[in-house]
ZAMI-915062 format. One line per field, with one value per residue (C-alpha): residue number from 0; residue in three letters; x, y, z. Coordinates in Angstrom, 2 decimals. Layout:
N
resi <- (NUM	...)
resn <- (ALA	...)
east <- (X	...)
north <- (Y	...)
up <- (Z	...)
REM end
This chain:
48
resi <- (0	1	2	3	4	5	6	7	8	9	10	11	12	13	14	15	16	17	18	19	20	21	22	23	24	25	26	27	28	29	30	31	32	33	34	35	36	37	38	39	40	41	42	43	44	45	46	47)
resn <- (UNK	UNK	UNK	UNK	UNK	UNK	UNK	UNK	UNK	UNK	UNK	UNK	UNK	UNK	UNK	UNK	UNK	UNK	UNK	UNK	UNK	UNK	UNK	UNK	UNK	UNK	UNK	UNK	UNK	UNK	UNK	UNK	UNK	UNK	UNK	UNK	UNK	UNK	UNK	UNK	UNK	UNK	UNK	UNK	UNK	UNK	UNK	UNK)
east <- (86.98	89.51	93.31	94.77	92.31	93.29	96.96	96.09	94.24	97.53	99.94	98.09	97.55	101.19	102.24	99.74	101.23	104.61	104.08	102.02	105.32	106.92	108.66	110.43	109.81	113.16	112.49	108.60	109.86	112.46	109.97	107.49	110.01	111.29	107.18	106.79	109.55	108.54	105.18	106.13	108.90	108.36	107.42	108.03	109.57	106.08	105.94	110.09)
north <- (97.82	96.47	98.08	94.63	94.02	97.50	96.86	93.27	94.81	97.73	94.58	92.80	95.79	96.29	92.98	93.22	96.57	95.30	92.11	94.20	96.35	93.11	93.09	89.41	87.57	88.58	92.37	92.31	90.31	92.65	95.60	93.67	92.83	96.01	97.47	95.02	95.77	99.57	98.79	96.40	98.90	101.30	104.61	106.38	105.83	103.85	101.50	100.95)
up <- (115.76	118.02	116.98	116.45	113.29	112.13	112.19	110.62	108.02	107.40	107.39	104.51	102.44	103.05	101.53	98.33	97.61	97.59	95.74	93.11	92.93	92.19	95.27	95.95	99.40	100.98	100.44	101.68	104.40	105.53	105.35	107.34	109.89	110.20	110.80	113.18	115.38	115.27	116.54	119.29	120.47	123.70	122.48	126.02	129.63	131.16	128.37	129.17)
REM end
């Protein structure tokens, strides 16, 4: 399975869980942006 598909599934599940917990749109957006930024941040010197 493609890594992007795994990430998309995780991301959708995150949104669904936050919605079920009653989080508002702004909070969901904030959490999703934090996750996205963390995933694209370089992890080591070679990636920078």
